[in-house]
C-alpha positions in Angstrom: 28.7 3.3 44.3 31.2 6.0 43.3 33.0 5.8 46.7 33.3 2.0 46.2 34.7 2.5 42.7 37.6 4.5 44.1 38.3 2.0 46.9 39.4 -0.6 44.2 42.7 -0.1 42.4 42.6 0.7 38.7 44.6 -2.5 38.0 41.8 -4.6 39.4 39.2 -2.8 37.4 41.2 -3.7 34.3 41.5 -7.3 35.4 37.7 -7.4 35.9 37.4 -6.3 32.3 39.7 -9.1 31.2 37.5 -11.6 33.0 34.4 -10.3 31.3 36.1 -10.6 27.9 37.3 -14.2 28.8 41.0 -13.2 28.6 43.0 -15.5 30.8 44.8 -13.8 33.7 48.2 -15.5 34.0 49.5 -13.3 36.8 48.4 -10.2 38.8 52.0 -9.0 39.0 53.0 -6.3 36.6 56.2 -6.6 34.6 58.4 -4.4 32.4 61.0 -6.0 30.2 64.3 -4.2 29.7 66.4 -5.3 26.7 70.2 -5.9 26.7 70.8 -2.8 24.6 69.1 -0.6 27.3 71.0 -2.4 30.1 74.3 -1.7 28.3 73.2 1.9 27.8 72.5 2.2 31.6 75.9 0.8 32.5 77.7 3.1 30.2 75.6 6.1 31.3 76.4 5.4 35.0 80.1 5.2 34.2 80.0 8.4 32.1 78.3 10.3 35.0 80.7 8.7 37.6 77.8 7.0 39.4 78.8 3.4 39.1 78.8 1.7 42.5 77.2 4.6 44.3 73.9 4.3 46.1 71.4 6.0 43.8 68.0 7.6 44.6 65.8 8.6 41.8 63.5 11.6 41.8 60.6 12.1 39.3 59.3 15.7 39.8 57.0 15.6 36.8 53.6 14.1 36.0 51.1 14.3 33.2 50.8 18.0 32.3 47.1 18.1 33.2 48.0 17.1 36.7 50.7 19.8 37.2 48.8 21.3 40.1 49.1 17.9 42.0 52.8 18.0 41.8 55.1 18.4 44.7 57.2 21.5 43.9 60.6 21.4 42.3 61.9 23.4 45.2 60.9 20.7 47.6 62.4 18.0 45.4 65.6 20.2 45.5 65.6 20.3 49.3 65.1 16.5 49.3 68.0 16.1 46.8 70.2 18.2 49.2 69.3 16.0 52.2 70.0 12.8 50.2 73.3 14.2 48.9 74.4 15.1 52.5 73.7 11.5 53.5 75.9 10.1 50.7 73.4 9.3 48.0 73.7 10.2 44.4 70.5 11.8 43.1 69.3 11.0 39.6 66.4 13.1 38.2 64.1 11.4 35.7 61.6 12.8 33.3 60.9 14.0 29.8 62.6 16.8 27.9 59.4 18.8 28.4 60.1 18.7 32.1 63.8 19.8 31.9 62.9 23.0 33.7 62.1 21.0 36.8 65.6 19.5 36.8 67.1 23.0 36.5 65.1 24.1 39.5 66.3 21.1 41.5 69.9 21.5 40.4 69.9 25.1 41.5 69.2 23.8 45.1 71.4 20.7 44.8 74.1 21.0 42.0 75.2 17.4 42.4 71.9 16.2 41.0 72.3 14.4 37.7 69.8 14.7 34.9 68.4 11.5 33.3 65.8 13.7 31.5 64.7 12.8 28.0 66.5 9.4 27.8 63.3 7.6 26.8 61.2 5.1 28.8 63.3 2.0 28.4 66.7 3.6 29.0 65.3 5.4 32.0 63.9 2.1 33.3 67.3 0.4 33.0 68.9 3.2 35.0 65.9 3.3 37.5 66.3 -0.4 38.2 69.7 0.4 39.6 68.3 2.9 42.2 67.5 1.8 45.7 64.5 4.0 45.7 62.4 6.6 43.9 60.5 9.6 45.2 57.9 10.5 42.6 54.7 12.4 42.0 51.6 10.4 41.1 52.8 9.3 37.6 53.4 6.4 35.3 57.1 6.6 36.2 56.1 5.8 39.8 54.3 2.6 38.6 57.2 1.6 36.5 59.5 1.8 39.5 57.2 -0.5 41.5 57.1 -2.9 38.6 60.9 -3.0 38.5 61.1 -3.8 42.2 62.4 -0.4 43.2 61.1 1.0 46.5 58.7 3.9 45.8 57.6 6.9 47.8 54.6 8.2 45.8 53.5 11.8 46.5 49.8 12.4 45.9 47.7 15.5 45.6 43.9 15.5 45.7 43.5 12.0 44.3 42.9 8.5 45.6 46.1 6.6 46.3 43.9 3.5 46.8 42.7 3.8 43.1 45.9 5.1 41.5 48.8 4.4 43.8 51.5 1.7 43.4 50.2 -1.8 44.3 52.8 -2.4 47.0 53.1 -1.1 50.5 
C-alpha cells in the first residue's frame, strides 16, 4: 500500500480529496496568475540588469530548509552557471533572502550570474516566465516553473520524483 501511495503524484491525491468533498474539478492543469504590476517590474528589472533580449536560464539552488541535505551543491550550480555562460546564456539565480549565501557561492564560480534573490514569489515568477529553462532542486519554485510553461530540470535527492516531481516530462 505504501509503495502504491508514492507511485501517484501528490496533485492527484489532492484531486481525489476534492472528489470526495464534491468539489468540482474544472481542470487538471495548474496555473499561476501574474499581475500587470509584476510583469512591468520584470521588464524593468531585466533592463536594469542588462538582460533584455538575452536567452535566460534560471537556477534555483535552494529548497525548504528541512530538505537542505537533498540539495545539489552550490558549487555544482556554479559549475553549471559557468557552462551556461560559456554557451551564451545569461544565468539568473532565484531564491529567498535566506538563501543569498547560495548565490554568493555560485557567483564566486561564475561572476556573471545575476541574483534575483528575495524579490518575492510573484515578481520572481514574472522574471522566471521569461527564462527558456530552469534547473532547480526539488522545490516549490520548480513546480511554479512548470506551471508557467518553463522547461524544468528538477534535481532530486532521496525522494520520489513520481510523487513530488513536476507533472510534465
